[in-house]
C-alpha positions as YAML, in Angstrom:
chain: A
units: angstrom
residues:
- id: 1
  name: MET
  ca: [112.06, 88.39, 76.31]
- id: 2
  name: GLY
  ca: [111.09, 89.55, 72.75]
- id: 3
  name: GLU
  ca: [109.97, 93.04, 71.72]
- id: 4
  name: PHE
  ca: [106.20, 92.16, 71.96]
- id: 5
  name: GLU
  ca: [106.40, 90.30, 75.32]
- id: 6
  name: LEU
  ca: [108.30, 93.45, 76.52]
- id: 7
  name: ILE
  ca: [105.44, 95.74, 75.47]
- id: 8
  name: GLU
  ca: [102.78, 93.50, 76.82]
- id: 9
  name: ARG
  ca: [104.60, 93.11, 80.30]
- id: 10
  name: PHE
  ca: [105.78, 96.53, 80.94]
- id: 11
  name: PHE
  ca: [103.91, 99.25, 78.62]
- id: 12
  name: LYS
  ca: [100.45, 97.79, 77.42]
- id: 13
  name: ARG
  ca: [97.39, 98.97, 79.18]
- id: 14
  name: ALA
  ca: [93.53, 98.87, 78.20]
- id: 15
  name: ALA
  ca: [92.75, 102.07, 76.56]
- id: 16
  name: ARG
  ca: [90.84, 104.56, 78.75]
- id: 17
  name: HIS
  ca: [90.18, 107.52, 76.51]
- id: 18
  name: ALA
  ca: [91.74, 106.54, 73.30]
- id: 19
  name: ASP
  ca: [89.27, 104.90, 70.75]
- id: 20
  name: VAL
  ca: [92.12, 102.18, 69.90]
- id: 21
  name: GLY
  ca: [95.05, 101.86, 71.92]
- id: 22
  name: ILE
  ca: [98.13, 99.78, 71.75]
- id: 23
  name: GLY
  ca: [97.87, 96.56, 69.98]
- id: 24
  name: ASP
  ca: [97.03, 97.93, 66.30]
- id: 25
  name: ASP
  ca: [99.11, 99.47, 63.71]
- id: 26
  name: CYS
  ca: [97.89, 102.89, 64.50]
- id: 27
  name: ALA
  ca: [96.15, 104.38, 67.70]
- id: 28
  name: ILE
  ca: [92.88, 106.12, 67.08]
- id: 29
  name: TRP
  ca: [91.84, 109.11, 69.29]
- id: 30
  name: THR
  ca: [88.89, 111.42, 68.76]
- id: 31
  name: PRO
  ca: [89.69, 115.19, 70.30]
- id: 32
  name: SER
  ca: [86.84, 116.81, 72.32]
- id: 33
  name: PRO
  ca: [84.47, 119.02, 70.45]
- id: 34
  name: GLY
  ca: [85.44, 122.52, 70.07]
- id: 35
  name: HIS
  ca: [89.23, 121.60, 70.78]
- id: 36
  name: GLN
  ca: [92.30, 121.87, 68.89]
- id: 37
  name: LEU
  ca: [95.10, 119.35, 68.94]
- id: 38
  name: ALA
  ca: [98.56, 120.40, 70.77]
- id: 39
  name: ILE
  ca: [101.41, 118.14, 69.68]
- id: 40
  name: SER
  ca: [105.16, 118.12, 70.74]
- id: 41
  name: ALA
  ca: [107.94, 115.67, 70.75]
- id: 42
  name: ASP
  ca: [111.16, 115.54, 72.85]
- id: 43
  name: MET
  ca: [113.95, 112.95, 72.57]
- id: 44
  name: LEU
  ca: [116.30, 112.28, 75.54]
- id: 45
  name: VAL
  ca: [119.57, 110.54, 74.75]
- id: 46
  name: GLU
  ca: [122.08, 108.95, 77.18]
- id: 47
  name: GLY
  ca: [124.93, 111.00, 77.67]
- id: 48
  name: ARG
  ca: [123.42, 114.01, 76.25]
- id: 49
  name: HIS
  ca: [120.33, 114.50, 78.30]
- id: 50
  name: PHE
  ca: [120.67, 112.07, 81.07]
- id: 51
  name: LEU
  ca: [123.67, 110.48, 82.95]
- id: 52
  name: SER
  ca: [123.96, 106.70, 82.84]
- id: 53
  name: THR
  ca: [123.57, 106.56, 86.63]
- id: 54
  name: VAL
  ca: [120.23, 107.92, 86.79]
- id: 55
  name: ASN
  ca: [117.62, 106.02, 88.44]
- id: 56
  name: PRO
  ca: [115.38, 104.60, 85.56]
- id: 57
  name: ARG
  ca: [112.23, 105.52, 87.62]
- id: 58
  name: ASP
  ca: [113.33, 108.99, 87.60]
- id: 59
  name: LEU
  ca: [114.25, 108.88, 83.89]
- id: 60
  name: GLY
  ca: [110.51, 107.69, 83.20]
- id: 61
  name: HIS
  ca: [109.35, 110.56, 84.98]
- id: 62
  name: LYS
  ca: [111.63, 113.13, 83.36]
- id: 63
  name: ALA
  ca: [111.03, 111.71, 79.79]
- id: 64
  name: LEU
  ca: [107.24, 112.48, 79.98]
- id: 65
  name: ALA
  ca: [107.77, 115.58, 82.08]
- id: 66
  name: VAL
  ca: [109.74, 117.53, 79.62]
- id: 67
  name: ASN
  ca: [106.94, 116.77, 76.96]
- id: 68
  name: LEU
  ca: [104.15, 117.83, 79.31]
- id: 69
  name: SER
  ca: [106.03, 121.07, 79.75]
- id: 70
  name: ASP
  ca: [105.52, 121.92, 76.17]
- id: 71
  name: LEU
  ca: [101.78, 121.53, 76.56]
- id: 72
  name: ALA
  ca: [102.00, 123.46, 79.63]
- id: 73
  name: ALA
  ca: [103.50, 126.29, 77.63]
- id: 74
  name: CYS
  ca: [100.67, 126.44, 75.22]
- id: 75
  name: GLY
  ca: [97.95, 126.03, 77.61]
- id: 76
  name: ALA
  ca: [97.12, 122.63, 76.58]
- id: 77
  name: SER
  ca: [95.53, 119.87, 78.87]
- id: 78
  name: PRO
  ca: [97.53, 116.40, 78.49]
- id: 79
  name: ARG
  ca: [95.55, 113.50, 76.89]
- id: 80
  name: ALA
  ca: [98.02, 110.97, 75.32]
- id: 81
  name: PHE
  ca: [101.52, 110.27, 74.34]
- id: 82
  name: LEU
  ca: [103.56, 107.82, 72.25]
- id: 83
  name: LEU
  ca: [106.88, 106.25, 73.39]
- id: 84
  name: SER
  ca: [109.61, 105.18, 71.24]
- id: 85
  name: LEU
  ca: [112.31, 103.47, 73.08]
- id: 86
  name: SER
  ca: [115.70, 102.14, 72.15]
- id: 87
  name: LEU
  ca: [117.46, 99.92, 74.46]
- id: 88
  name: PRO
  ca: [120.95, 98.26, 74.35]
- id: 89
  name: ARG
  ca: [119.41, 95.19, 75.84]
- id: 90
  name: VAL
  ca: [116.30, 93.90, 77.83]
- id: 91
  name: ASP
  ca: [116.80, 94.76, 81.37]
- id: 92
  name: GLU
  ca: [113.82, 93.94, 83.48]
- id: 93
  name: HIS
  ca: [114.58, 95.60, 86.60]
- id: 94
  name: TRP
  ca: [115.25, 99.00, 84.51]
- id: 95
  name: LEU
  ca: [112.35, 98.24, 82.46]
- id: 96
  name: SER
  ca: [110.29, 98.23, 85.80]
- id: 97
  name: GLY
  ca: [111.64, 101.21, 87.26]
- id: 98
  name: PHE
  ca: [111.26, 103.30, 84.04]
- id: 99
  name: SER
  ca: [107.60, 102.19, 83.41]
- id: 100
  name: GLU
  ca: [106.85, 102.93, 86.82]
- id: 101
  name: GLY
  ca: [108.07, 106.19, 86.79]
- id: 102
  name: LEU
  ca: [106.51, 107.08, 83.38]
- id: 103
  name: PHE
  ca: [103.07, 105.84, 84.45]
- id: 104
  name: ALA
  ca: [103.01, 107.40, 87.80]
- id: 105
  name: LEU
  ca: [103.41, 110.82, 86.02]
- id: 106
  name: ALA
  ca: [100.96, 109.88, 83.34]
- id: 107
  name: ASP
  ca: [98.27, 108.85, 85.60]
- id: 108
  name: ALA
  ca: [98.84, 111.97, 87.71]
- id: 109
  name: GLN
  ca: [98.39, 114.01, 84.71]
- id: 110
  name: GLY
  ca: [95.50, 112.07, 83.05]
- id: 111
  name: CYS
  ca: [97.83, 111.47, 79.96]
- id: 112
  name: GLU
  ca: [97.38, 107.66, 78.52]
- id: 113
  name: LEU
  ca: [100.21, 105.70, 76.45]
- id: 114
  name: ILE
  ca: [98.45, 105.01, 73.27]
- id: 115
  name: GLY
  ca: [101.29, 103.49, 71.12]
- id: 116
  name: GLY
  ca: [105.11, 103.85, 70.00]
- id: 117
  name: ASP
  ca: [107.95, 101.44, 69.18]
- id: 118
  name: THR
  ca: [110.78, 99.59, 70.65]
- id: 119
  name: THR
  ca: [114.08, 98.66, 69.14]
- id: 120
  name: GLN
  ca: [117.55, 97.59, 70.18]
- id: 121
  name: GLY
  ca: [120.41, 100.13, 69.95]
- id: 122
  name: PRO
  ca: [121.90, 103.02, 72.16]
- id: 123
  name: LEU
  ca: [119.53, 104.05, 75.16]
- id: 124
  name: ASN
  ca: [117.29, 106.63, 73.73]
- id: 125
  name: VAL
  ca: [113.81, 107.73, 74.69]
- id: 126
  name: SER
  ca: [111.56, 109.58, 72.57]
- id: 127
  name: ILE
  ca: [107.96, 110.81, 73.39]
- id: 128
  name: THR
  ca: [105.38, 112.35, 71.37]
- id: 129
  name: VAL
  ca: [102.81, 113.88, 73.51]
- id: 130
  name: MET
  ca: [99.23, 115.17, 72.53]
- id: 131
  name: GLY
  ca: [96.80, 117.58, 74.39]
- id: 132
  name: GLU
  ca: [93.91, 119.53, 73.83]
- id: 133
  name: VAL
  ca: [93.10, 123.10, 73.98]
- id: 134
  name: PRO
  ca: [89.82, 125.12, 73.24]
- id: 135
  name: ALA
  ca: [90.01, 126.25, 69.75]
- id: 136
  name: HIS
  ca: [91.91, 129.50, 69.18]
- id: 137
  name: GLN
  ca: [93.03, 129.55, 72.84]
- id: 138
  name: ALA
  ca: [96.54, 128.37, 73.01]
- id: 139
  name: ILE
  ca: [99.21, 130.67, 74.51]
- id: 140
  name: LEU
  ca: [101.57, 131.26, 71.90]
- id: 141
  name: ARG
  ca: [105.12, 132.95, 71.77]
- id: 142
  name: SER
  ca: [104.02, 135.67, 69.39]
- id: 143
  name: GLY
  ca: [101.69, 137.74, 71.72]
- id: 144
  name: ALA
  ca: [103.73, 139.77, 73.83]
- id: 145
  name: GLN
  ca: [103.22, 143.52, 73.66]
- id: 146
  name: ALA
  ca: [105.49, 146.54, 74.90]
- id: 147
  name: GLY
  ca: [104.22, 147.19, 78.51]
- id: 148
  name: ASP
  ca: [103.43, 143.75, 79.46]
- id: 149
  name: VAL
  ca: [105.02, 142.17, 82.50]
- id: 150
  name: VAL
  ca: [107.42, 139.44, 82.41]
- id: 151
  name: TYR
  ca: [106.93, 136.42, 84.81]
- id: 152
  name: VAL
  ca: [108.80, 133.08, 85.83]
- id: 153
  name: SER
  ca: [107.03, 130.23, 87.44]
- id: 154
  name: GLY
  ca: [108.88, 128.12, 90.17]
- id: 155
  name: HIS
  ca: [112.63, 127.89, 90.64]
- id: 156
  name: LEU
  ca: [115.35, 128.06, 88.15]
- id: 157
  name: GLY
  ca: [119.00, 127.35, 87.99]
- id: 158
  name: ASP
  ca: [119.22, 124.18, 90.44]
- id: 159
  name: ALA
  ca: [119.12, 121.47, 87.55]
- id: 160
  name: ARG
  ca: [122.41, 123.42, 86.00]
- id: 161
  name: LEU
  ca: [123.94, 123.56, 89.54]
- id: 162
  name: ALA
  ca: [123.45, 119.72, 89.85]
- id: 163
  name: LEU
  ca: [125.15, 119.07, 86.53]
- id: 164
  name: ASP
  ca: [128.15, 121.35, 87.24]
- id: 165
  name: ALA
  ca: [128.48, 119.22, 90.63]
- id: 166
  name: PHE
  ca: [128.41, 116.01, 88.47]
- id: 167
  name: ARG
  ca: [131.18, 117.58, 86.20]
- id: 168
  name: GLY
  ca: [133.18, 118.21, 89.24]
- id: 169
  name: THR
  ca: [133.39, 121.97, 88.40]
- id: 170
  name: VAL
  ca: [131.59, 122.91, 91.71]
- id: 171
  name: ASN
  ca: [131.66, 121.34, 95.25]
- id: 172
  name: LEU
  ca: [128.32, 121.15, 97.09]
- id: 173
  name: PRO
  ca: [127.32, 120.19, 100.49]
- id: 174
  name: GLN
  ca: [125.54, 116.85, 100.23]
- id: 175
  name: PHE
  ca: [122.10, 117.94, 101.12]
- id: 176
  name: VAL
  ca: [122.30, 120.87, 98.64]
- id: 177
  name: PHE
  ca: [123.31, 118.43, 95.83]
- id: 178
  name: GLU
  ca: [120.66, 116.24, 96.37]
- id: 179
  name: LEU
  ca: [118.12, 119.09, 96.41]
- id: 180
  name: ALA
  ca: [119.69, 120.21, 93.17]
- id: 181
  name: ARG
  ca: [119.71, 116.92, 91.86]
- id: 182
  name: SER
  ca: [116.03, 116.35, 92.35]
- id: 183
  name: ARG
  ca: [115.36, 119.34, 90.16]
- id: 184
  name: MET
  ca: [117.46, 117.92, 87.59]
- id: 185
  name: GLU
  ca: [116.31, 114.41, 87.48]
- id: 186
  name: ARG
  ca: [112.45, 115.01, 88.32]
- id: 187
  name: PRO
  ca: [111.13, 118.17, 87.02]
- id: 188
  name: GLU
  ca: [107.52, 118.94, 87.68]
- id: 189
  name: PRO
  ca: [105.82, 120.05, 84.35]
- id: 190
  name: ARG
  ca: [103.60, 123.19, 85.17]
- id: 191
  name: THR
  ca: [100.60, 121.97, 83.47]
- id: 192
  name: ALA
  ca: [98.01, 123.21, 86.02]
- id: 193
  name: LEU
  ca: [99.30, 126.84, 85.78]
- id: 194
  name: GLY
  ca: [99.60, 126.81, 82.03]
- id: 195
  name: VAL
  ca: [96.11, 125.91, 81.47]
- id: 196
  name: SER
  ca: [94.88, 128.28, 84.28]
- id: 197
  name: LEU
  ca: [97.05, 131.08, 82.29]
- id: 198
  name: ARG
  ca: [94.51, 130.74, 79.02]
- id: 199
  name: GLY
  ca: [93.28, 134.31, 78.40]
- id: 200
  name: VAL
  ca: [95.62, 135.91, 80.75]
- id: 201
  name: ALA
  ca: [98.96, 135.32, 79.49]
- id: 202
  name: THR
  ca: [99.73, 136.94, 76.44]
- id: 203
  name: ALA
  ca: [102.76, 134.69, 75.16]
- id: 204
  name: MET
  ca: [104.43, 132.07, 77.09]
- id: 205
  name: ALA
  ca: [107.49, 129.38, 76.36]
- id: 206
  name: ASP
  ca: [108.77, 126.65, 78.67]
- id: 207
  name: VAL
  ca: [112.25, 127.27, 80.05]
- id: 208
  name: SER
  ca: [114.21, 124.07, 79.01]
- id: 209
  name: ASP
  ca: [117.36, 125.68, 77.43]
- id: 210
  name: GLY
  ca: [117.85, 128.67, 79.69]
- id: 211
  name: LEU
  ca: [115.69, 131.67, 80.57]
- id: 212
  name: LEU
  ca: [117.31, 134.31, 78.62]
- id: 213
  name: GLY
  ca: [117.34, 132.04, 75.72]
- id: 214
  name: ASP
  ca: [113.75, 130.68, 75.95]
- id: 215
  name: LEU
  ca: [112.49, 134.41, 76.79]
- id: 216
  name: GLY
  ca: [114.39, 135.22, 73.59]
- id: 217
  name: HIS
  ca: [112.25, 133.01, 71.32]
- id: 218
  name: ILE
  ca: [109.24, 135.08, 72.79]
- id: 219
  name: LEU
  ca: [110.75, 138.35, 71.95]
- id: 220
  name: LYS
  ca: [111.70, 137.37, 68.48]
- id: 221
  name: ALA
  ca: [108.45, 135.95, 67.75]
- id: 222
  name: SER
  ca: [106.58, 138.89, 69.29]
- id: 223
  name: ARG
  ca: [109.04, 141.43, 67.67]
- id: 224
  name: VAL
  ca: [109.66, 143.13, 71.08]
- id: 225
  name: GLY
  ca: [112.41, 143.56, 73.54]
- id: 226
  name: ALA
  ca: [112.57, 143.06, 77.31]
- id: 227
  name: ASP
  ca: [114.27, 144.80, 80.49]
- id: 228
  name: ILE
  ca: [115.12, 141.97, 82.92]
- id: 229
  name: HIS
  ca: [116.08, 143.17, 86.59]
- id: 230
  name: ILE
  ca: [118.96, 141.18, 87.82]
- id: 231
  name: ASP
  ca: [117.75, 141.45, 91.54]
- id: 232
  name: ALA
  ca: [114.39, 139.80, 90.59]
- id: 233
  name: ILE
  ca: [116.42, 136.72, 90.00]
- id: 234
  name: GLU
  ca: [118.33, 136.19, 93.22]
- id: 235
  name: ASN
  ca: [115.94, 133.95, 95.09]
- id: 236
  name: LEU
  ca: [114.91, 132.00, 92.05]
- id: 237
  name: MET
  ca: [117.19, 129.01, 92.91]
- id: 238
  name: LEU
  ca: [115.72, 126.39, 95.15]
- id: 239
  name: THR
  ca: [118.89, 126.07, 97.06]
- id: 240
  name: HIS
  ca: [119.79, 129.56, 97.49]
- id: 241
  name: ASP
  ca: [119.02, 129.69, 101.22]
- id: 242
  name: ALA
  ca: [120.51, 126.49, 102.02]
- id: 243
  name: TRP
  ca: [124.02, 127.55, 100.43]
- id: 244
  name: ALA
  ca: [126.02, 130.67, 99.95]
- id: 245
  name: CYS
  ca: [126.08, 130.20, 96.16]
- id: 246
  name: PRO
  ca: [128.66, 132.74, 94.60]
- id: 247
  name: GLN
  ca: [126.88, 135.46, 92.85]
- id: 248
  name: ASP
  ca: [128.34, 134.85, 89.30]
- id: 249
  name: LEU
  ca: [127.61, 131.09, 89.47]
- id: 250
  name: LEU
  ca: [124.05, 131.88, 90.70]
- id: 251
  name: GLN
  ca: [123.42, 134.27, 87.70]
- id: 252
  name: ARG
  ca: [124.80, 131.81, 85.15]
- id: 253
  name: CYS
  ca: [122.82, 128.93, 86.46]
- id: 254
  name: VAL
  ca: [119.50, 130.97, 86.71]
- id: 255
  name: LEU
  ca: [119.85, 132.85, 83.54]
- id: 256
  name: SER
  ca: [121.42, 130.54, 81.26]
- id: 257
  name: GLY
  ca: [121.46, 127.00, 82.92]
- id: 258
  name: GLY
  ca: [118.55, 125.35, 81.37]
- id: 259
  name: ASP
  ca: [116.59, 122.11, 82.22]
- id: 260
  name: ASP
  ca: [114.35, 123.74, 84.57]
- id: 261
  name: TYR
  ca: [111.08, 123.13, 82.79]
- id: 262
  name: GLU
  ca: [109.50, 126.18, 84.30]
- id: 263
  name: LEU
  ca: [107.32, 128.69, 82.32]
- id: 264
  name: VAL
  ca: [108.21, 132.12, 81.34]
- id: 265
  name: PHE
  ca: [105.28, 134.16, 80.19]
- id: 266
  name: THR
  ca: [103.99, 137.73, 79.75]
- id: 267
  name: CYS
  ca: [100.63, 139.52, 80.62]
- id: 268
  name: HIS
  ca: [99.14, 142.73, 80.91]
- id: 269
  name: PRO
  ca: [100.27, 144.71, 84.08]
- id: 270
  name: SER
  ca: [96.52, 144.99, 85.39]
- id: 271
  name: ASN
  ca: [96.63, 141.11, 85.70]
- id: 272
  name: HIS
  ca: [99.24, 140.96, 88.58]
- id: 273
  name: GLN
  ca: [97.16, 140.11, 91.25]
- id: 274
  name: ARG
  ca: [95.12, 137.48, 89.27]
- id: 275
  name: ILE
  ca: [98.59, 136.24, 88.39]
- id: 276
  name: GLN
  ca: [99.60, 135.89, 91.80]
- id: 277
  name: ALA
  ca: [96.25, 134.30, 92.67]
- id: 278
  name: LEU
  ca: [96.64, 131.57, 89.98]
- id: 279
  name: GLY
  ca: [100.20, 130.64, 91.09]
- id: 280
  name: GLU
  ca: [99.12, 130.19, 94.63]
- id: 281
  name: ALA
  ca: [95.83, 128.00, 93.53]
- id: 282
  name: CYS
  ca: [98.27, 125.96, 91.32]
- id: 283
  name: GLY
  ca: [100.89, 125.81, 94.29]
- id: 284
  name: THR
  ca: [103.35, 127.20, 92.07]
- id: 285
  name: ALA
  ca: [105.39, 130.42, 93.23]
- id: 286
  name: VAL
  ca: [105.08, 133.05, 90.29]
- id: 287
  name: THR
  ca: [108.02, 135.85, 90.16]
- id: 288
  name: ARG
  ca: [107.97, 139.20, 88.46]
- id: 289
  name: ILE
  ca: [111.21, 139.55, 86.52]
- id: 290
  name: GLY
  ca: [110.88, 142.40, 84.08]
- id: 291
  name: ARG
  ca: [108.86, 144.10, 81.45]
- id: 292
  name: ILE
  ca: [108.55, 144.04, 77.67]
- id: 293
  name: THR
  ca: [109.73, 146.84, 75.71]
- id: 294
  name: ALA
  ca: [109.07, 148.22, 72.08]
- id: 295
  name: ASN
  ca: [112.65, 148.08, 71.35]
- id: 296
  name: PRO
  ca: [113.86, 144.65, 70.24]
- id: 297
  name: ARG
  ca: [116.75, 144.08, 72.41]
- id: 298
  name: LEU
  ca: [116.97, 142.28, 75.63]
- id: 299
  name: LEU
  ca: [118.79, 144.13, 78.64]
- id: 300
  name: LEU
  ca: [119.74, 143.17, 82.08]
- id: 301
  name: LEU
  ca: [119.20, 146.03, 84.58]
- id: 302
  name: SER
  ca: [120.78, 146.45, 88.06]
- id: 303
  name: GLN
  ca: [118.78, 147.77, 90.96]
- id: 304
  name: ASP
  ca: [119.72, 151.39, 90.25]
- id: 305
  name: GLY
  ca: [118.66, 150.74, 86.55]
- id: 306
  name: SER
  ca: [122.08, 150.71, 84.94]
- id: 307
  name: VAL
  ca: [122.61, 148.34, 82.15]
- id: 308
  name: LEU
  ca: [124.73, 145.18, 82.92]
- id: 309
  name: PRO
  ca: [126.68, 143.10, 80.39]
- id: 310
  name: ASN
  ca: [124.94, 140.32, 79.05]
- id: 311
  name: THR
  ca: [127.50, 137.54, 78.42]
- id: 312
  name: PHE
  ca: [125.02, 134.46, 79.22]
- id: 313
  name: SER
  ca: [124.24, 131.98, 76.35]
- id: 314
  name: SER
  ca: [121.83, 129.25, 76.46]
- id: 315
  name: PHE
  ca: [121.92, 125.53, 75.59]
- id: 316
  name: ASP
  ca: [122.35, 124.58, 71.88]
- id: 317
  name: HIS
  ca: [122.65, 120.97, 70.64]
- id: 318
  name: PHE
  ca: [124.83, 121.99, 67.88]
- id: 319
  name: ALA
  ca: [126.74, 125.19, 69.17]
...
């Protein structure tokens, strides 16, 4: 099977929203009037971002999900994406599963594939996603202010727990492993919540490299600090109730584990009830974990208010 037959069979669809989709040298897409484009790109490399044993359908889902998470972090609605795919060989079974997982999420999110590239080489999936946000309503990292409350969506730490189990550094009951593995291989982008937080959240980022590290990006861009209450993170791990996770492991997974694709955001304390209502409307739990401070440092606080040592480091590709 050649390159163009591969594209035709597994990836080409009639354009639905794009003016011109797959089949020409460029896709043509007109954004909605009064909106700005939101564009992000992520690359997934075998052995670095996913294991060779991953189900191709799950990989198709995750490849798009991690990009949609970036749109969610800006409050942007998904519209279209480009796919660049490097394959060691043509494997029709793999391609069938991958494209099914990819398009299942794309259809659910109203985001269409409008172009890309394929080549032979090490397995590598690169997606550029495009969304729209009403002009000047994008939620950036730079808007947090002293006194704002810090929130996170959903669950944190389970993806890292699964990775540790794959590496053999922790032994998990089988049902706990499967639950954690699903969080690692099939993250759910919080696009509905991200869009609903426009005009409410003052700053936001997606949690891809670890909670403290990604919150740190907000603090740096906003020139503020934060007090994080360690007791507030105790129930953030989805597997917490199913397994007696050691405290040090739970804290490491939740605070610096990464691969969660949840949202960390700030808002004025007067909006607390509204935040809870938006989370319920979107079917996503929202947890208050701390407060923004004027002093530009991040502190971990115990229940009695004492400062705890911060020895956690987030993921860095080149560290």
